[in-house]
N, C-alpha and C positions, 0 to 999 in steps of 0.2 A: 450555512452547515456546510464542514464540507465533503466531504465523500467518508474519509475516514468518519468522522463521525460519527458518519450514518452508520458505518459497519458496526462501528460500538458499539449502535441502539439497539448491534443485534449479537453486541459477544464474540467478536468478530473485532480484535487488536490485533493491528499493523505499525506498522510506523515513515511513515513519511519524509521523512534519513537515512543514512548511515552510520551504520551504527559508529559510535564519538560523534559527532559531526554536530556542532554548537547549532542549538533551535536556530536561527535566526539565517542561518545560511546556507545557500539552495548543495548540494549530493554530492560532496571533491567527486570521491565513481563517477555518477553519475554526469558531471560535467569530466570527467577523463573519457571518458569512454568515448561520448554523442558530443566534442566542445559544445554544446547550449544547456544558460543561464536558463529557460525558462523549462525542457527538457528535467533538466538542475533541479526545478524551482519545485513541482511538479506527480517528482515520480510517487511509489510507494512503493514501500516492498513488504512480505513475506516470510513470516521465516515455518522450515517445513524439517523433521525431524523423522529419525526411524520408529520413530511413537504416536506418525501425524495415519489414523488412517481412510482410509477410501471414504466413511459414510464424510466426514468429518472436510476430505479433500472438497464430493461430493456436498455441498451445505453450504461451501466457499462461493466455489465456484454458481452456483446459481443467485445468492444471499446479491453476490459481488454481480455476476446477468441487472437482479430485480430497481437494484439503487443502479448504477447506472443507466435506465434504461429510464426511471425513476429523477433523474440530476438534468439527462440529454434535456 
C-alpha cells in the first residue's frame, strides 16, 4: 500500500504526479528542478486554495505525520 493510498483511506486526496503528466512517467517538473529520477518518481503534490481552512491544514498535517510514522 502506498502513502497516497493511506491518505485516500482518510479521504485526503493528493497526486503523485505533476498535473497533465502521463501516469507511467516521473514528474517532469520535479525532475527539471532536481535532476533526480528517484525524487521525480516519489514526490507527492497537494493543492491548496483560498478556500482551504486552517482546520483542513491541521487535519492534513496530523494525518500525514501519523501515516509517515506508520509506514516508516
